[in-house]
C-alpha positions as CSV (number, residue, x, y, z in Angstrom):
1,M,15.6,7.3,11.8
2,A,14.6,6.0,8.4
3,A,16.5,3.5,6.3
4,I,16.5,5.9,3.4
5,P,19.7,8.1,3.5
6,V,19.2,11.7,4.5
7,S,20.8,12.8,1.2
8,E,18.1,11.0,-0.8
9,L,15.3,12.5,1.4
10,K,16.9,16.0,0.7
11,K,16.8,15.3,-3.1
12,R,13.2,14.4,-2.8
13,R,12.4,17.7,-1.3
14,D,14.5,19.5,-3.8
15,R,12.7,17.8,-6.7
16,L,9.3,18.6,-5.3
17,M,10.2,22.3,-4.8
18,S,11.5,22.4,-8.4
19,M,8.1,21.3,-9.6
20,M,6.2,23.9,-7.6
21,A,5.0,27.1,-9.3
22,P,7.0,30.3,-8.5
23,G,5.8,32.1,-5.3
24,A,4.4,29.0,-3.8
25,I,4.5,27.3,-0.3
26,A,3.8,23.6,0.5
27,L,2.5,22.4,3.9
28,I,2.9,18.7,4.7
29,P,1.5,17.7,8.1
30,G,2.7,14.6,9.9
31,A,0.3,12.3,11.7
32,S,-0.8,12.5,15.3
33,E,-1.3,9.6,17.7
34,K,-4.8,8.2,17.7
35,R,-6.5,7.1,20.9
36,R,-7.5,3.4,21.1
37,N,-9.3,3.7,24.4
38,R,-9.0,5.8,27.6
39,D,-5.3,6.6,27.8
40,I,-4.0,4.0,25.3
41,A,-3.0,5.0,21.8
42,Y,-2.8,2.9,18.7
43,P,0.8,2.1,17.6
44,F,1.9,5.3,15.8
45,R,2.5,5.2,12.1
46,Q,3.8,8.3,10.3
47,D,1.9,9.9,7.5
48,S,3.2,8.4,4.2
49,D,3.8,11.7,2.4
50,F,5.5,13.3,5.3
51,F,7.7,10.2,5.8
52,Y,8.6,10.1,2.1
53,L,10.0,13.7,2.4
54,T,11.6,13.6,5.8
55,G,12.1,10.0,7.1
56,F,11.0,11.4,10.5
57,C,8.8,9.1,12.6
58,E,7.6,11.2,15.5
59,P,4.0,12.5,15.8
60,D,2.8,16.1,15.7
61,S,5.1,17.4,13.1
62,L,4.8,19.8,10.1
63,L,7.1,20.3,7.1
64,V,6.9,23.6,5.3
65,L,8.6,24.1,1.9
66,V,9.1,27.7,0.7
67,P,11.2,27.6,-2.6
68,G,13.5,30.5,-3.0
69,R,13.1,31.8,0.6
70,A,16.4,33.4,1.5
71,Q,16.2,32.6,5.2
72,G,15.7,28.9,4.5
73,Q,13.5,26.9,2.1
74,E,12.8,23.8,4.4
75,I,11.3,24.3,7.8
76,L,10.4,21.5,10.2
77,F,8.1,21.8,13.2
78,C,8.3,19.0,15.7
79,R,7.7,18.2,19.4
80,D,10.1,19.9,21.8
81,R,12.2,17.9,24.2
82,D,10.4,16.9,27.4
83,A,12.1,14.9,30.1
84,R,8.9,13.5,31.6
85,G,7.4,12.6,28.2
86,E,10.6,11.0,27.1
87,L,10.7,8.9,30.3
88,Y,7.4,7.3,29.3
89,D,7.6,7.2,25.5
90,G,11.3,7.4,24.6
91,E,13.7,10.0,23.3
92,R,12.5,12.8,21.1
93,L,14.8,14.4,18.4
94,G,13.7,17.9,19.3
95,P,14.1,21.0,17.1
96,D,17.6,21.8,18.3
97,R,18.9,18.6,16.7
98,A,16.5,18.3,13.8
99,S,18.2,20.6,11.4
100,Q,21.4,18.6,11.2
101,A,19.8,15.2,11.6
102,L,17.2,15.7,8.9
103,S,19.1,18.2,6.7
104,V,16.4,20.8,6.8
105,D,17.2,24.5,6.9
106,D,15.5,25.2,10.3
107,A,13.4,23.6,12.9
108,F,11.1,24.9,15.6
109,P,8.9,23.5,18.3
110,Y,5.5,22.4,17.0
111,N,3.8,24.8,19.5
112,D,5.3,27.7,17.5
113,V,3.3,26.8,14.3
114,E,0.6,29.3,15.2
115,E,3.1,32.1,15.5
116,I,5.4,31.4,12.5
117,V,3.4,29.8,9.7
118,P,0.9,32.6,9.1
119,G,3.8,34.9,8.3
120,L,5.2,32.3,5.8
121,L,1.8,32.2,4.1
122,E,1.5,35.9,3.6
123,G,2.5,37.1,0.1
124,R,2.5,33.5,-1.4
125,D,0.6,33.0,-4.6
126,R,-0.3,29.3,-4.0
127,I,-0.5,26.9,-1.1
128,Y,0.2,23.3,-2.0
129,I,-1.6,21.0,0.4
130,N,-3.7,17.8,0.4
131,L,-6.9,19.2,1.8
132,G,-9.1,16.7,3.6
133,D,-6.3,14.5,4.9
134,Y,-6.2,16.3,8.3
135,P,-9.4,18.3,8.8
136,N,-8.3,20.0,12.0
137,F,-5.2,21.3,10.4
138,D,-7.3,22.4,7.4
139,Q,-9.4,24.5,9.7
140,Q,-6.4,26.0,11.3
141,L,-4.9,26.9,7.9
142,L,-8.2,28.4,6.6
143,G,-8.3,30.5,9.8
144,W,-4.8,31.8,9.0
145,V,-5.7,32.7,5.5
146,A,-8.9,34.4,6.6
147,N,-7.0,36.5,9.0
148,I,-4.6,37.6,6.2
149,R,-7.5,38.4,4.0
150,A,-9.1,40.5,6.7
151,R,-6.0,42.7,6.7
152,E,-5.9,43.2,2.9
153,S,-6.9,46.9,3.3
154,G,-3.8,47.4,5.3
155,G,-1.6,45.9,2.7
156,A,-1.6,42.2,3.7
157,Q,-1.3,39.8,0.7
158,P,-3.3,36.6,1.1
159,P,-2.4,33.5,-0.9
160,G,-4.2,33.4,-4.2
161,E,-5.2,29.7,-4.4
162,F,-5.0,26.2,-3.0
163,V,-3.4,23.5,-5.1
164,E,-3.5,19.7,-4.6
165,L,0.0,18.7,-3.5
166,K,-0.6,15.1,-4.5
167,H,-0.5,15.8,-8.2
168,L,3.2,16.5,-7.8
169,L,4.3,14.5,-4.8
170,H,2.5,11.3,-5.7
171,E,4.2,11.2,-9.1
172,L,7.5,11.3,-7.3
173,R,6.5,8.4,-5.0
174,L,5.3,6.3,-7.9
175,K,8.8,5.4,-9.3
176,K,11.0,3.8,-6.7
177,S,14.7,4.5,-6.2
178,A,17.3,1.8,-5.8
179,K,17.2,2.2,-2.0
180,E,13.5,1.9,-1.9
181,L,13.6,-1.2,-4.1
182,G,16.1,-2.8,-1.7
183,L,13.7,-2.3,1.1
184,M,10.8,-3.6,-0.9
185,R,12.8,-6.7,-1.9
186,R,13.5,-7.3,1.8
187,A,9.8,-6.9,2.7
188,A,8.9,-9.4,-0.1
189,A,11.5,-11.9,1.1
190,I,10.2,-11.8,4.7
191,T,6.6,-12.2,3.5
192,C,7.6,-15.1,1.3
193,E,9.1,-16.9,4.2
194,A,6.0,-16.1,6.3
195,H,3.6,-17.7,3.7
196,I,5.8,-20.8,3.4
197,Q,5.7,-21.1,7.2
198,A,1.9,-20.8,7.2
199,M,1.6,-23.5,4.5
200,Q,3.9,-25.9,6.4
201,T,2.1,-25.2,9.7
202,C,-1.5,-25.6,8.4
203,E,-3.6,-28.5,9.6
204,P,-7.3,-29.2,9.5
205,G,-8.8,-28.3,12.9
206,M,-6.7,-25.2,13.4
207,I,-8.3,-21.8,13.9
208,E,-7.5,-19.4,11.1
209,G,-5.9,-17.0,13.6
210,R,-3.2,-19.6,14.4
211,L,-1.9,-19.1,10.8
212,E,-2.1,-15.3,11.3
213,A,0.1,-15.7,14.3
214,E,2.6,-17.6,12.3
215,L,2.7,-14.8,9.8
216,T,3.2,-12.2,12.5
217,Y,5.9,-14.2,14.1
218,V,8.0,-14.4,10.9
219,F,7.4,-10.7,10.2
220,M,8.6,-9.6,13.6
221,K,11.4,-12.1,13.8
222,H,13.0,-10.4,10.8
223,G,12.4,-6.8,12.0
224,A,9.1,-6.0,10.3
225,R,7.3,-4.6,13.2
226,S,3.8,-4.9,11.7
227,P,1.8,-6.2,8.8
228,A,1.3,-3.7,6.0
229,Y,-2.5,-4.3,6.3
230,P,-4.7,-6.6,8.4
231,S,-3.8,-10.2,7.4
232,I,-6.5,-12.1,5.6
233,V,-6.7,-15.8,6.5
234,G,-9.9,-17.2,5.0
235,S,-10.7,-20.9,4.9
236,G,-13.5,-22.5,3.0
237,E,-16.2,-20.0,2.0
238,N,-14.5,-17.3,4.0
239,A,-12.1,-17.0,1.1
240,C,-15.0,-15.6,-1.0
241,V,-15.1,-12.5,1.3
242,L,-12.5,-10.3,-0.3
243,H,-11.4,-8.4,2.8
244,Y,-12.2,-11.1,5.4
245,V,-10.1,-10.3,8.6
246,E,-12.0,-12.0,11.4
247,N,-9.7,-15.1,11.2
248,V,-11.7,-16.9,13.8
249,A,-13.2,-19.9,12.0
250,Q,-11.9,-23.5,12.4
251,I,-10.2,-24.8,9.2
252,Q,-11.9,-27.9,7.9
253,D,-10.5,-30.9,6.2
254,G,-11.0,-30.3,2.5
255,D,-11.0,-26.5,2.8
256,L,-8.9,-24.2,0.7
257,V,-7.1,-21.5,2.8
258,L,-6.6,-18.1,1.2
259,I,-3.9,-16.0,2.9
260,D,-3.5,-12.4,1.7
261,A,-0.8,-11.0,3.9
262,G,2.3,-8.8,3.7
263,C,4.8,-7.2,6.1
264,E,5.8,-3.5,6.3
265,F,9.5,-3.3,6.5
266,E,11.0,0.2,7.2
267,Y,7.7,1.7,6.0
268,Y,7.6,-0.2,2.7
269,A,4.9,-2.8,2.0
270,S,4.7,-6.3,0.6
271,D,1.5,-7.8,-0.5
272,I,1.2,-11.6,-1.3
273,T,-1.8,-13.9,-1.7
274,R,-1.5,-17.7,-1.9
275,T,-4.4,-20.2,-1.8
276,F,-3.6,-23.7,-0.7
277,P,-5.4,-26.9,0.5
278,A,-5.7,-27.3,4.3
279,N,-4.9,-31.0,4.1
280,G,-2.1,-30.6,1.7
281,H,-3.8,-31.9,-1.5
282,Y,-6.1,-30.0,-3.9
283,S,-9.3,-31.8,-4.8
284,E,-10.0,-32.2,-8.5
285,S,-12.5,-29.3,-8.6
286,Q,-10.2,-27.1,-6.5
287,R,-7.2,-27.8,-8.7
288,V,-9.0,-27.0,-12.0
289,L,-10.1,-23.6,-10.7
290,Y,-6.7,-23.0,-9.1
291,D,-4.9,-23.7,-12.4
292,I,-7.2,-21.2,-14.2
293,V,-6.3,-18.4,-11.7
294,L,-2.6,-19.3,-11.8
295,A,-2.6,-19.1,-15.6
296,A,-4.3,-15.7,-15.3
297,N,-1.6,-14.6,-12.9
298,L,1.2,-15.7,-15.3
299,A,-0.6,-14.1,-18.3
300,A,-0.9,-10.8,-16.4
301,I,2.8,-10.9,-15.4
302,D,3.7,-11.4,-19.1
303,A,1.9,-8.1,-19.8
304,C,4.1,-6.2,-17.4
305,Y,6.8,-4.4,-19.3
306,P,7.7,-0.8,-20.3
307,G,5.3,0.6,-22.8
308,S,2.4,-1.6,-21.7
309,N,-0.4,0.2,-19.9
310,F,-1.7,-0.3,-16.4
311,N,-4.8,-2.1,-17.5
312,D,-3.1,-4.5,-19.9
313,P,-2.3,-7.1,-17.2
314,H,-5.9,-7.0,-16.0
315,E,-7.3,-7.5,-19.5
316,A,-4.9,-10.5,-20.0
317,A,-6.0,-12.1,-16.8
318,V,-9.7,-11.6,-17.4
319,V,-9.5,-13.3,-20.8
320,V,-7.8,-16.4,-19.3
321,M,-10.3,-16.6,-16.4
322,V,-13.3,-16.1,-18.7
323,D,-12.1,-18.8,-21.1
324,G,-11.6,-21.2,-18.1
325,L,-15.0,-20.5,-16.6
326,L,-16.6,-21.0,-20.0
327,E,-14.9,-24.3,-20.5
328,L,-16.2,-25.5,-17.1
329,G,-19.8,-24.3,-17.9
330,I,-19.7,-21.8,-15.0
331,L,-20.1,-19.0,-17.5
332,S,-22.0,-19.2,-20.7
333,G,-22.3,-17.1,-23.8
334,D,-19.9,-15.3,-26.2
335,R,-16.5,-14.6,-24.7
336,D,-16.1,-11.2,-26.2
337,H,-19.5,-10.1,-25.1
338,I,-18.8,-11.4,-21.5
339,V,-15.5,-9.4,-21.4
340,T,-16.8,-6.2,-22.9
341,S,-20.0,-6.2,-20.8
342,E,-18.1,-7.2,-17.7
343,S,-20.7,-9.8,-16.8
344,Y,-17.9,-11.9,-15.5
345,R,-17.8,-9.7,-12.4
346,Q,-20.2,-12.2,-10.7
347,F,-17.1,-14.4,-10.3
348,I,-14.2,-12.1,-11.0
349,P,-15.2,-9.0,-9.0
350,H,-12.0,-7.0,-8.6
351,K,-9.2,-5.5,-10.7
352,T,-5.9,-7.3,-11.1
353,S,-3.5,-4.7,-9.9
354,H,-2.7,-1.7,-7.7
355,W,0.4,0.3,-7.1
356,L,2.6,-0.8,-4.2
357,G,5.1,1.2,-2.1
358,I,5.0,3.0,1.2
359,D,1.3,2.4,1.2
360,V,0.0,-1.1,0.3
361,H,-2.5,0.6,-2.1
362,D,0.2,3.1,-3.1
363,V,-0.3,6.5,-4.7
364,G,-0.1,7.5,-8.3
365,D,-2.7,8.0,-11.1
366,Y,-3.8,4.9,-12.9
367,R,-5.0,6.8,-15.9
368,F,-4.9,10.3,-17.5
369,E,-8.3,11.4,-18.7
370,D,-9.5,8.5,-21.0
371,S,-6.2,6.7,-21.3
372,W,-4.5,4.2,-19.0
373,R,-1.1,5.3,-18.0
374,E,2.0,3.6,-19.5
375,L,4.1,1.4,-17.3
376,E,7.6,2.7,-16.7
377,P,10.8,1.2,-15.0
378,G,10.7,1.7,-11.3
379,M,6.9,1.3,-10.9
380,V,5.9,-1.6,-8.6
381,M,2.4,-3.1,-8.9
382,T,0.5,-6.2,-7.7
383,I,-0.8,-8.9,-9.9
384,E,-3.7,-10.6,-8.1
385,P,-6.3,-12.3,-10.3
386,G,-9.1,-14.1,-8.4
387,I,-12.2,-16.2,-8.9
388,Y,-14.8,-16.5,-6.1
389,I,-17.9,-18.6,-6.2
390,P,-19.9,-18.2,-2.9
391,R,-22.8,-20.4,-2.1
392,I,-25.6,-17.9,-2.9
393,E,-28.8,-18.2,-4.8
394,A,-27.4,-16.4,-7.9
395,N,-24.8,-19.2,-8.2
396,N,-27.3,-22.1,-8.1
397,H,-26.6,-22.9,-11.7
398,V,-22.9,-23.6,-10.8
399,P,-22.1,-27.3,-10.1
400,K,-22.0,-27.8,-6.3
401,K,-18.4,-29.0,-6.4
402,F,-17.3,-25.5,-7.4
403,Q,-19.4,-23.6,-4.9
404,G,-17.9,-22.1,-1.8
405,I,-14.5,-21.8,-3.4
406,G,-12.4,-18.6,-3.4
407,I,-9.0,-18.4,-5.0
408,R,-6.5,-15.6,-5.4
409,V,-2.9,-15.7,-6.5
410,E,-1.0,-12.4,-5.9
411,D,2.6,-11.3,-6.6
412,D,4.5,-8.0,-6.4
413,V,6.0,-7.0,-9.7
414,L,8.6,-4.4,-10.5
415,I,8.7,-2.9,-14.0
416,T,12.3,-2.9,-15.3
417,K,13.9,-1.5,-18.4
418,D,13.8,-5.0,-20.0
419,G,10.5,-6.3,-18.7
420,C,9.7,-7.1,-15.1
421,E,11.0,-8.7,-11.9
422,V,8.6,-10.7,-9.7
423,L,9.7,-9.7,-6.2
424,T,7.7,-12.5,-4.6
425,S,8.9,-15.5,-6.6
426,D,10.4,-17.2,-3.6
427,V,7.0,-18.4,-2.3
428,P,5.6,-21.3,-4.5
429,K,2.4,-20.9,-6.5
430,D,2.4,-23.9,-8.8
431,A,-0.1,-26.4,-7.3
432,D,2.4,-29.3,-7.3
433,E,5.1,-27.1,-5.7
434,I,2.7,-26.0,-3.0
435,E,1.7,-29.6,-2.2
436,A,5.4,-30.5,-2.0
437,V,6.2,-27.7,0.4
438,M,3.2,-28.7,2.6
439,A,4.5,-32.2,2.6
440,G,7.9,-30.9,3.8
441,V,9.7,-31.3,0.5
442,G,11.7,-28.2,-0.4
443,G,10.5,-24.7,0.6
């Protein structure tokens, strides 16, 4: 079962139902196992929306919410008990125990979906669902609705419209509860330790995957069963590939190593990036670029507070990085024009932030129409400015000492009522501190 109390999960469902229009029904499918090859499945991971509302981690499930229904508002469909299946794959909760364990009104075997759900749909004004997430279920649902419509002449009442559930549910997920923040702090602490372990283990001549193994070891040692996303361990020019995950190159003396990695602890993600010298000492050119990115990281964090908007940290980081690149002669021209035209994207290609939570790129709108959304207490976001100068023809004007360098510095930041809390402050990011940790001093 989930680390979130059942009482909190129940409150989430109640809040969602209170936001739904009268006469509506919501359908939230769980995930199914996915085949890896032949009879081997990928490790199962529950759908994030379904997990948020139920804490239930078994495949082939469905949550149905019917506000105001006298016979029960919350109905769960899940796999039935099966002695042989449980012998191979472990115990199942089963519908007979689900009602009490998950605090839902009723539970049925998943095989009864076809028999029960069409009757729940009939007479409802709206169906809340995230169409497109599970195409097979969408087709099943459309078939049920079509069947009801075919019986209209006999008095059947089909649902009037489909409504995107995410507009309601994802707003709930955006602001984290105290219990969620406790899990996210734990995920951050584990990931901080893993990054320090990688720094202290790194030596020229290693394969990048050795450092990935160190990360995974620390994650699992502390109960984080998997990374929140494929770990990026990019040495040398591989650090200029934003989502490099091959992790097969040999780390060379003089390389910078960019590690972007975070664990998932009880379904909640951490996301940290540090960039450090393979031999323990930044070269002069590496250090000057690193200090620019670090200054951008700090400026962006300073822009994280209630009342600021989501894009303010990015704008603060961009100004710092553009000024730094202008001073080094890597960029040229008028700073304001470079910023407004976004011509800096040759070296600063990505945004500075994304939401963080159950998903590493968590849900929630970044803007409303033409306005960036205001930051509020309980929101968690990344701060990850980066500069990348790959050895390509377009960068021939850049001094060679700066070519082939990719640097990113990323932290996880909680917006608080008074400002912000950096959840990932335990892993060093000042260049001198990183060198000290790699030398075995502190850390």
